[in-house]
A tleap script that builds the chain and sets N, CA, C and O, in Angstrom:
source leaprc.protein.ff14SB
mol = sequence {
  NMET TYR THR LYS VAL ASN ILE ILE TYR ALA
  ALA PHE VAL ALA ALA PHE PHE ALA MET THR
  ALA HIE ALA GLU PRO LEU LYS GLU GLY ALA
  ASP TRP ARG ASN CYS SER THR ASP ASP GLN
  CYS VAL MET ILE ASP GLY ALA CYS ASP LYS
  THR ALA VAL ASN TRP GLN VAL LYS ASP ALA
  ALA GLU ALA TYR TYR ARG GLN GLN GLN THR
  LEU VAL LYS CYS ALA ILE PRO PHE TRP ARG
  GLN GLY GLU LYS MET PRO ARG CYS ARG LEU
  GLY GLY CYS GLU THR ILE VAL LYS GLN ALA
  ALA ASN ALA ALA GLN CLYS
}
set mol.1.N position { -35.144 -14.551 33.997 }
set mol.1.CA position { -34.262 -13.236 34.151 }
set mol.1.C position { -32.716 -13.714 33.999 }
set mol.1.O position { -32.310 -14.868 33.864 }
set mol.2.N position { -32.069 -12.673 34.051 }
set mol.2.CA position { -30.380 -12.958 33.801 }
set mol.2.C position { -30.020 -12.681 35.253 }
set mol.2.O position { -30.285 -11.704 35.955 }
set mol.3.N position { -29.172 -14.085 35.590 }
set mol.3.CA position { -28.170 -13.884 36.602 }
set mol.3.C position { -27.406 -12.951 36.337 }
set mol.3.O position { -27.327 -12.408 35.236 }
set mol.4.N position { -26.335 -12.487 37.983 }
set mol.4.CA position { -25.250 -12.324 37.717 }
set mol.4.C position { -24.112 -12.835 36.972 }
set mol.4.O position { -23.239 -12.159 36.427 }
set mol.5.N position { -24.215 -14.106 37.006 }
set mol.5.CA position { -23.233 -15.023 36.881 }
set mol.5.C position { -23.649 -15.105 35.078 }
set mol.5.O position { -22.673 -15.236 34.339 }
set mol.6.N position { -24.766 -15.044 34.540 }
set mol.6.CA position { -25.087 -14.732 32.992 }
set mol.6.C position { -24.803 -13.407 32.533 }
set mol.6.O position { -24.596 -13.189 31.339 }
set mol.7.N position { -24.774 -12.358 33.544 }
set mol.7.CA position { -24.477 -11.493 32.772 }
set mol.7.C position { -22.851 -11.278 32.648 }
set mol.7.O position { -22.295 -10.845 31.638 }
set mol.8.N position { -22.101 -11.717 34.041 }
set mol.8.CA position { -20.742 -11.794 33.962 }
set mol.8.C position { -20.433 -12.478 32.869 }
set mol.8.O position { -19.898 -11.728 32.052 }
set mol.9.N position { -20.538 -13.615 32.476 }
set mol.9.CA position { -20.583 -14.837 31.357 }
set mol.9.C position { -20.359 -13.575 30.104 }
set mol.9.O position { -19.283 -13.211 29.629 }
set mol.10.N position { -21.555 -13.137 29.812 }
set mol.10.CA position { -21.627 -12.165 28.497 }
set mol.10.C position { -20.739 -11.011 28.301 }
set mol.10.O position { -20.423 -10.339 27.319 }
set mol.11.N position { -20.407 -10.993 29.683 }
set mol.11.CA position { -19.749 -9.753 29.574 }
set mol.11.C position { -18.173 -10.345 28.830 }
set mol.11.O position { -17.479 -9.913 27.909 }
set mol.12.N position { -18.064 -11.459 29.703 }
set mol.12.CA position { -16.662 -11.903 29.329 }
set mol.12.C position { -16.347 -12.428 27.706 }
set mol.12.O position { -15.265 -12.365 27.124 }
set mol.13.N position { -17.488 -12.898 27.244 }
set mol.13.CA position { -17.643 -13.339 26.125 }
set mol.13.C position { -17.263 -12.456 25.203 }
set mol.13.O position { -16.244 -12.577 24.523 }
set mol.14.N position { -18.385 -11.155 25.109 }
set mol.14.CA position { -18.130 -9.944 24.289 }
set mol.14.C position { -16.709 -9.448 24.238 }
set mol.14.O position { -16.168 -8.980 23.236 }
set mol.15.N position { -16.016 -9.642 25.744 }
set mol.15.CA position { -14.511 -8.841 25.710 }
set mol.15.C position { -13.818 -9.517 24.960 }
set mol.15.O position { -13.206 -8.934 24.065 }
set mol.16.N position { -13.682 -11.297 25.142 }
set mol.16.CA position { -13.101 -11.725 24.382 }
set mol.16.C position { -13.241 -11.573 23.052 }
set mol.16.O position { -12.239 -11.733 22.355 }
set mol.17.N position { -14.217 -11.312 22.577 }
set mol.17.CA position { -14.341 -11.604 21.112 }
set mol.17.C position { -13.475 -10.525 20.790 }
set mol.17.O position { -12.467 -10.758 20.124 }
set mol.18.N position { -13.756 -9.284 21.206 }
set mol.18.CA position { -13.475 -7.727 20.765 }
set mol.18.C position { -11.928 -7.539 21.093 }
set mol.18.O position { -11.327 -6.535 20.709 }
set mol.19.N position { -11.320 -8.541 21.813 }
set mol.19.CA position { -9.916 -8.157 21.604 }
set mol.19.C position { -9.555 -9.638 20.516 }
set mol.19.O position { -8.365 -9.669 20.203 }
set mol.20.N position { -10.334 -10.716 19.979 }
set mol.20.CA position { -9.791 -11.326 19.321 }
set mol.20.C position { -10.032 -11.232 17.594 }
set mol.20.O position { -9.504 -11.819 16.650 }
set mol.21.N position { -11.426 -9.872 17.734 }
set mol.21.CA position { -11.679 -9.787 16.670 }
set mol.21.C position { -11.113 -8.194 15.853 }
set mol.21.O position { -11.681 -7.113 16.013 }
set mol.22.N position { -9.680 -8.463 14.844 }
set mol.22.CA position { -9.254 -7.322 14.472 }
set mol.22.C position { -8.950 -7.370 13.041 }
set mol.22.O position { -9.069 -8.303 12.247 }
set mol.23.N position { -8.584 -6.320 12.897 }
set mol.23.CA position { -8.558 -6.401 11.333 }
set mol.23.C position { -7.309 -6.583 10.850 }
set mol.23.O position { -6.216 -6.120 11.176 }
set mol.24.N position { -7.819 -7.671 9.648 }
set mol.24.CA position { -6.715 -8.264 8.719 }
set mol.24.C position { -5.647 -6.974 8.529 }
set mol.24.O position { -5.940 -5.864 8.087 }
set mol.25.N position { -4.036 -7.536 9.090 }
set mol.25.CA position { -3.277 -6.641 8.219 }
set mol.25.C position { -3.126 -6.358 6.766 }
set mol.25.O position { -3.054 -7.332 6.017 }
set mol.26.N position { -3.069 -5.189 6.275 }
set mol.26.CA position { -3.117 -5.287 4.464 }
set mol.26.C position { -1.764 -5.753 4.196 }
set mol.26.O position { -0.764 -5.488 4.864 }
set mol.27.N position { -1.836 -6.465 3.161 }
set mol.27.CA position { -0.896 -7.193 2.456 }
set mol.27.C position { -0.404 -6.664 0.785 }
set mol.27.O position { -1.226 -6.460 -0.108 }
set mol.28.N position { 0.789 -6.539 0.657 }
set mol.28.CA position { 0.768 -5.996 -0.809 }
set mol.28.C position { 0.249 -7.184 -1.580 }
set mol.28.O position { 0.453 -8.338 -1.202 }
set mol.29.N position { -0.563 -6.811 -2.890 }
set mol.29.CA position { -1.048 -7.509 -3.589 }
set mol.29.C position { 0.267 -8.467 -4.752 }
set mol.29.O position { 1.324 -7.837 -4.797 }
set mol.30.N position { 0.281 -9.398 -5.350 }
set mol.30.CA position { 1.036 -9.943 -6.192 }
set mol.30.C position { 0.646 -9.250 -7.204 }
set mol.30.O position { 1.645 -8.636 -7.582 }
set mol.31.N position { -0.449 -8.930 -8.024 }
set mol.31.CA position { -0.781 -8.196 -9.154 }
set mol.31.C position { -0.797 -6.927 -9.240 }
set mol.31.O position { -1.488 -6.427 -10.128 }
set mol.32.N position { -0.121 -6.165 -8.436 }
set mol.32.CA position { -0.334 -4.824 -8.397 }
set mol.32.C position { 0.318 -4.129 -9.155 }
set mol.32.O position { -0.029 -2.975 -9.405 }
set mol.33.N position { 1.645 -4.812 -9.796 }
set mol.33.CA position { 2.185 -4.046 -10.726 }
set mol.33.C position { 1.956 -4.059 -12.275 }
set mol.33.O position { 2.220 -3.226 -13.141 }
set mol.34.N position { 1.243 -5.571 -12.329 }
set mol.34.CA position { 0.595 -6.066 -13.667 }
set mol.34.C position { -0.077 -4.563 -14.518 }
set mol.34.O position { -0.949 -3.772 -14.158 }
set mol.35.N position { 0.945 -4.638 -16.017 }
set mol.35.CA position { 0.551 -3.674 -17.120 }
set mol.35.C position { 0.827 -4.289 -18.213 }
set mol.35.O position { 1.539 -5.294 -18.204 }
set mol.36.N position { 0.295 -3.771 -19.349 }
set mol.36.CA position { 0.440 -4.134 -20.814 }
set mol.36.C position { 0.748 -2.984 -21.447 }
set mol.36.O position { 1.179 -3.034 -22.599 }
set mol.37.N position { 0.570 -1.744 -20.775 }
set mol.37.CA position { 0.878 -0.263 -21.244 }
set mol.37.C position { 1.251 0.584 -20.186 }
set mol.37.O position { 0.876 0.596 -19.014 }
set mol.38.N position { 2.105 1.337 -20.833 }
set mol.38.CA position { 2.482 2.642 -19.803 }
set mol.38.C position { 1.498 3.147 -19.196 }
set mol.38.O position { 1.471 3.237 -17.968 }
set mol.39.N position { 0.409 3.609 -20.083 }
set mol.39.CA position { -0.817 3.974 -19.401 }
set mol.39.C position { -1.595 3.563 -18.160 }
set mol.39.O position { -2.439 4.115 -17.454 }
set mol.40.N position { -1.042 2.489 -18.164 }
set mol.40.CA position { -1.881 1.537 -17.053 }
set mol.40.C position { -1.251 1.726 -15.267 }
set mol.40.O position { -1.770 1.462 -14.182 }
set mol.41.N position { 0.108 2.312 -15.670 }
set mol.41.CA position { 0.796 2.290 -14.664 }
set mol.41.C position { 0.822 3.870 -13.784 }
set mol.41.O position { 1.273 4.819 -14.426 }
set mol.42.N position { 0.400 4.103 -12.508 }
set mol.42.CA position { 0.307 5.265 -11.946 }
set mol.42.C position { 1.357 5.473 -10.879 }
set mol.42.O position { 1.965 4.428 -10.648 }
set mol.43.N position { 1.829 6.707 -10.021 }
set mol.43.CA position { 2.620 6.803 -9.056 }
set mol.43.C position { 2.145 7.069 -8.158 }
set mol.43.O position { 1.172 7.795 -8.361 }
set mol.44.N position { 2.348 6.819 -7.027 }
set mol.44.CA position { 1.992 6.780 -5.320 }
set mol.44.C position { 3.058 6.885 -4.615 }
set mol.44.O position { 4.047 6.228 -4.939 }
set mol.45.N position { 3.078 7.526 -3.777 }
set mol.45.CA position { 3.892 7.329 -2.227 }
set mol.45.C position { 3.857 5.795 -1.912 }
set mol.45.O position { 2.916 5.028 -1.707 }
set mol.46.N position { 5.034 5.642 -1.942 }
set mol.46.CA position { 5.326 4.069 -1.868 }
set mol.46.C position { 5.924 4.050 -0.074 }
set mol.46.O position { 5.577 5.044 0.563 }
set mol.47.N position { 6.599 3.204 0.545 }
set mol.47.CA position { 6.820 3.451 1.854 }
set mol.47.C position { 7.877 4.376 2.260 }
set mol.47.O position { 7.704 4.963 3.328 }
set mol.48.N position { 9.230 4.670 1.410 }
set mol.48.CA position { 10.236 5.275 1.530 }
set mol.48.C position { 10.053 6.303 0.459 }
set mol.48.O position { 10.418 7.457 0.679 }
set mol.49.N position { 9.439 5.923 -0.843 }
set mol.49.CA position { 9.893 6.958 -2.182 }
set mol.49.C position { 8.445 6.433 -2.866 }
set mol.49.O position { 7.523 5.730 -2.452 }
set mol.50.N position { 8.722 7.129 -4.110 }
set mol.50.CA position { 7.270 6.853 -4.887 }
set mol.50.C position { 7.686 5.715 -5.637 }
set mol.50.O position { 8.756 5.391 -6.153 }
set mol.51.N position { 6.571 5.199 -5.562 }
set mol.51.CA position { 6.418 3.742 -6.338 }
set mol.51.C position { 5.503 3.705 -7.627 }
set mol.51.O position { 4.754 4.679 -7.707 }
set mol.52.N position { 5.410 2.822 -8.609 }
set mol.52.CA position { 4.685 2.579 -9.492 }
set mol.52.C position { 3.645 1.466 -9.462 }
set mol.52.O position { 4.109 0.359 -9.192 }
set mol.53.N position { 2.263 1.538 -9.697 }
set mol.53.CA position { 1.311 0.294 -9.255 }
set mol.53.C position { 0.550 0.437 -10.440 }
set mol.53.O position { 0.726 1.386 -11.205 }
set mol.54.N position { -0.391 -0.565 -10.658 }
set mol.54.CA position { -1.218 -0.612 -11.752 }
set mol.54.C position { -2.468 0.541 -11.308 }
set mol.54.O position { -2.337 0.924 -10.145 }
set mol.55.N position { -3.525 1.081 -11.973 }
set mol.55.CA position { -4.120 2.189 -11.702 }
set mol.55.C position { -5.326 1.466 -10.613 }
set mol.55.O position { -5.519 1.719 -9.424 }
set mol.56.N position { -5.997 0.534 -11.473 }
set mol.56.CA position { -6.887 -0.451 -10.966 }
set mol.56.C position { -6.450 -0.501 -9.618 }
set mol.56.O position { -7.571 -0.365 -9.128 }
set mol.57.N position { -5.733 -0.586 -8.672 }
set mol.57.CA position { -5.395 -1.021 -7.262 }
set mol.57.C position { -4.699 -0.241 -6.466 }
set mol.57.O position { -4.141 -0.516 -5.404 }
set mol.58.N position { -4.807 1.322 -7.379 }
set mol.58.CA position { -4.308 2.985 -6.531 }
set mol.58.C position { -4.500 3.091 -5.216 }
set mol.58.O position { -3.745 3.456 -4.316 }
set mol.59.N position { -5.841 2.648 -5.221 }
set mol.59.CA position { -6.471 3.116 -3.348 }
set mol.59.C position { -6.040 1.581 -2.510 }
set mol.59.O position { -5.989 1.769 -1.295 }
set mol.60.N position { -5.803 0.478 -2.822 }
set mol.60.CA position { -5.294 -0.270 -2.240 }
set mol.60.C position { -3.775 -0.142 -1.811 }
set mol.60.O position { -3.335 -0.418 -0.695 }
set mol.61.N position { -3.081 0.308 -2.851 }
set mol.61.CA position { -1.818 0.171 -2.703 }
set mol.61.C position { -1.351 1.493 -1.826 }
set mol.61.O position { -0.261 1.727 -1.304 }
set mol.62.N position { -2.394 2.159 -1.848 }
set mol.62.CA position { -2.022 3.624 -0.974 }
set mol.62.C position { -1.993 3.366 0.425 }
set mol.62.O position { -1.109 3.700 1.214 }
set mol.63.N position { -3.136 2.683 0.679 }
set mol.63.CA position { -3.649 2.377 1.928 }
set mol.63.C position { -2.631 1.559 2.691 }
set mol.63.O position { -2.372 1.794 3.871 }
set mol.64.N position { -1.728 0.033 1.586 }
set mol.64.CA position { -0.865 -0.032 2.512 }
set mol.64.C position { 0.415 0.408 2.748 }
set mol.64.O position { 1.158 0.273 3.720 }
set mol.65.N position { 0.571 1.083 1.449 }
set mol.65.CA position { 1.791 1.717 2.162 }
set mol.65.C position { 1.741 2.747 2.890 }
set mol.65.O position { 2.796 3.028 3.459 }
set mol.66.N position { 0.445 3.726 3.150 }
set mol.66.CA position { 0.587 4.257 4.402 }
set mol.66.C position { 0.852 3.673 5.697 }
set mol.66.O position { 1.558 4.191 6.561 }
set mol.67.N position { 0.176 2.433 5.799 }
set mol.67.CA position { 0.322 1.266 6.966 }
set mol.67.C position { 1.925 0.996 6.878 }
set mol.67.O position { 2.475 0.999 7.979 }
set mol.68.N position { 2.561 0.820 6.031 }
set mol.68.CA position { 3.816 0.643 6.038 }
set mol.68.C position { 4.938 1.784 6.221 }
set mol.68.O position { 6.124 1.598 6.494 }
set mol.69.N position { 4.477 2.640 6.070 }
set mol.69.CA position { 5.210 4.249 6.580 }
set mol.69.C position { 5.320 4.030 7.915 }
set mol.69.O position { 6.494 3.942 8.272 }
set mol.70.N position { 4.372 3.889 8.935 }
set mol.70.CA position { 4.442 3.663 10.224 }
set mol.70.C position { 5.582 2.677 10.937 }
set mol.70.O position { 6.116 2.782 12.041 }
set mol.71.N position { 5.767 1.600 9.804 }
set mol.71.CA position { 6.555 0.422 10.531 }
set mol.71.C position { 8.096 0.293 10.010 }
set mol.71.O position { 8.867 -0.540 10.486 }
set mol.72.N position { 8.482 1.265 8.921 }
set mol.72.CA position { 9.633 1.376 8.647 }
set mol.72.C position { 10.444 2.511 8.711 }
set mol.72.O position { 9.860 3.585 8.858 }
set mol.73.N position { 11.462 2.509 8.645 }
set mol.73.CA position { 12.516 3.905 9.053 }
set mol.73.C position { 13.587 4.066 7.848 }
set mol.73.O position { 14.656 3.494 7.634 }
set mol.74.N position { 12.913 5.024 7.177 }
set mol.74.CA position { 13.816 5.264 5.769 }
set mol.74.C position { 14.761 5.874 5.796 }
set mol.74.O position { 14.689 6.967 6.357 }
set mol.75.N position { 16.017 5.461 5.229 }
set mol.75.CA position { 17.308 6.208 5.154 }
set mol.75.C position { 16.826 7.644 4.097 }
set mol.75.O position { 15.966 7.638 3.215 }
set mol.76.N position { 17.394 8.399 4.386 }
set mol.76.CA position { 17.322 9.631 3.946 }
set mol.76.C position { 18.659 10.150 3.015 }
set mol.76.O position { 19.679 10.588 3.548 }
set mol.77.N position { 18.455 10.007 1.280 }
set mol.77.CA position { 19.610 10.264 0.257 }
set mol.77.C position { 19.987 11.441 0.399 }
set mol.77.O position { 19.328 12.416 0.762 }
set mol.78.N position { 21.305 11.350 0.046 }
set mol.78.CA position { 22.434 12.440 0.104 }
set mol.78.C position { 22.288 13.017 -1.184 }
set mol.78.O position { 23.060 13.910 -1.531 }
set mol.79.N position { 21.274 12.560 -2.025 }
set mol.79.CA position { 21.309 12.965 -3.672 }
set mol.79.C position { 19.649 12.783 -3.951 }
set mol.79.O position { 18.950 11.942 -3.385 }
set mol.80.N position { 19.247 13.627 -4.811 }
set mol.80.CA position { 17.753 13.401 -5.482 }
set mol.80.C position { 18.149 12.980 -6.842 }
set mol.80.O position { 19.099 13.581 -7.345 }
set mol.81.N position { 17.494 11.918 -7.607 }
set mol.81.CA position { 17.963 11.684 -8.374 }
set mol.81.C position { 16.924 12.398 -9.944 }
set mol.81.O position { 17.272 12.402 -11.124 }
set mol.82.N position { 15.921 12.802 -9.462 }
set mol.82.CA position { 15.222 13.865 -10.062 }
set mol.82.C position { 13.926 13.011 -10.107 }
set mol.82.O position { 13.761 11.919 -9.564 }
set mol.83.N position { 12.916 13.807 -10.960 }
set mol.83.CA position { 11.350 13.673 -10.573 }
set mol.83.C position { 11.252 12.134 -11.498 }
set mol.83.O position { 11.851 11.816 -12.526 }
set mol.84.N position { 10.413 11.490 -10.806 }
set mol.84.CA position { 9.914 9.889 -11.049 }
set mol.84.C position { 9.089 9.751 -11.973 }
set mol.84.O position { 8.333 10.709 -12.141 }
set mol.85.N position { 8.965 8.835 -12.671 }
set mol.85.CA position { 7.551 8.513 -13.731 }
set mol.85.C position { 7.319 7.001 -13.783 }
set mol.85.O position { 8.318 6.281 -13.804 }
set mol.86.N position { 5.934 6.371 -13.809 }
set mol.86.CA position { 5.990 5.247 -13.777 }
set mol.86.C position { 6.075 4.710 -15.359 }
set mol.86.O position { 5.720 5.416 -16.303 }
set mol.87.N position { 6.588 3.389 -15.501 }
set mol.87.CA position { 6.937 3.006 -17.015 }
set mol.87.C position { 6.251 1.512 -17.000 }
set mol.87.O position { 6.198 1.087 -15.846 }
set mol.88.N position { 5.847 0.831 -17.728 }
set mol.88.CA position { 5.452 -0.547 -17.901 }
set mol.88.C position { 6.635 -1.315 -18.624 }
set mol.88.O position { 6.888 -1.043 -19.798 }
set mol.89.N position { 7.349 -2.257 -17.946 }
set mol.89.CA position { 8.247 -3.129 -18.683 }
set mol.89.C position { 8.133 -4.581 -18.277 }
set mol.89.O position { 7.958 -5.105 -17.177 }
set mol.90.N position { 8.278 -5.057 -19.450 }
set mol.90.CA position { 8.111 -6.775 -18.883 }
set mol.90.C position { 7.194 -7.083 -18.170 }
set mol.90.O position { 7.347 -7.807 -17.187 }
set mol.91.N position { 5.714 -6.434 -18.648 }
set mol.91.CA position { 4.529 -6.844 -17.908 }
set mol.91.C position { 4.387 -6.210 -16.519 }
set mol.91.O position { 3.399 -6.334 -15.796 }
set mol.92.N position { 5.564 -5.472 -16.219 }
set mol.92.CA position { 5.177 -4.732 -14.637 }
set mol.92.C position { 5.724 -3.297 -14.573 }
set mol.92.O position { 6.698 -2.883 -15.202 }
set mol.93.N position { 5.016 -2.656 -13.790 }
set mol.93.CA position { 4.904 -1.545 -13.547 }
set mol.93.C position { 6.232 -1.340 -12.727 }
set mol.93.O position { 6.674 -2.182 -11.944 }
set mol.94.N position { 6.921 0.090 -13.042 }
set mol.94.CA position { 8.335 0.127 -12.539 }
set mol.94.C position { 8.169 1.967 -12.688 }
set mol.94.O position { 7.436 2.676 -13.376 }
set mol.95.N position { 9.340 2.284 -11.581 }
set mol.95.CA position { 9.406 3.570 -11.398 }
set mol.95.C position { 11.021 3.909 -11.816 }
set mol.95.O position { 12.021 3.370 -11.341 }
set mol.96.N position { 10.957 4.998 -12.882 }
set mol.96.CA position { 12.040 5.465 -13.975 }
set mol.96.C position { 12.136 6.975 -13.240 }
set mol.96.O position { 11.300 7.562 -12.553 }
set mol.97.N position { 13.504 7.372 -13.663 }
set mol.97.CA position { 13.484 8.933 -13.394 }
set mol.97.C position { 13.226 9.771 -14.539 }
set mol.97.O position { 13.888 9.414 -15.513 }
set mol.98.N position { 12.575 10.645 -14.719 }
set mol.98.CA position { 12.029 11.204 -15.867 }
set mol.98.C position { 13.876 11.758 -16.646 }
set mol.98.O position { 14.904 12.097 -16.061 }
set mol.99.N position { 13.575 11.622 -18.075 }
set mol.99.CA position { 14.829 12.177 -18.640 }
set mol.99.C position { 14.271 12.807 -19.925 }
set mol.99.O position { 13.166 12.556 -20.406 }
set mol.100.N position { 15.346 13.808 -20.502 }
set mol.100.CA position { 14.588 14.897 -21.670 }
set mol.100.C position { 14.104 13.379 -22.719 }
set mol.100.O position { 13.042 13.375 -23.342 }
set mol.101.N position { 14.923 12.382 -22.744 }
set mol.101.CA position { 13.862 11.174 -24.066 }
set mol.101.C position { 12.579 10.625 -23.657 }
set mol.101.O position { 11.934 9.845 -24.358 }
set mol.102.N position { 12.218 11.048 -22.504 }
set mol.102.CA position { 11.052 10.191 -22.333 }
set mol.102.C position { 9.940 11.097 -21.503 }
set mol.102.O position { 8.892 10.612 -21.075 }
set mol.103.N position { 10.392 12.742 -21.310 }
set mol.103.CA position { 9.921 13.587 -20.742 }
set mol.103.C position { 8.131 13.811 -21.318 }
set mol.103.O position { 7.106 14.116 -20.708 }
set mol.104.N position { 8.408 13.494 -22.724 }
set mol.104.CA position { 6.747 13.739 -22.862 }
set mol.104.C position { 5.665 12.989 -22.744 }
set mol.104.O position { 4.549 13.252 -23.191 }
set mol.105.N position { 6.169 11.538 -21.811 }
set mol.105.CA position { 5.368 10.502 -21.436 }
set mol.105.C position { 4.900 10.818 -19.854 }
set mol.105.O position { 5.575 11.265 -18.926 }
set mol.106.N position { 4.265 10.637 -19.873 }
set mol.106.CA position { 3.605 10.853 -18.037 }
set mol.106.C position { 4.448 11.713 -17.292 }
set mol.106.O position { 4.188 11.965 -16.115 }
savepdb mol mol.pdb
quit
């Protein structure tokens, strides 16, 4: 049978592991922006504005940036540059402002 000491010890151990076992904070992946063509890049909500990432990591990137949105205080711009779109440039997804010359793209 369990004695009071064993029960208290078990409760202490369970409480200790509950306090120390927590989810690892999300981290931005080094390869989230890798691309070779424009159609591999998608727009998501970043920490303060839209950002472009590879479509294969969209879910992980959105989860990361949702977490970051609670940690940062974003400046509110006094102008808007216009609608943004993703583009693959030099092997990485980047965010650009949609213009008439590239409006036919995504």
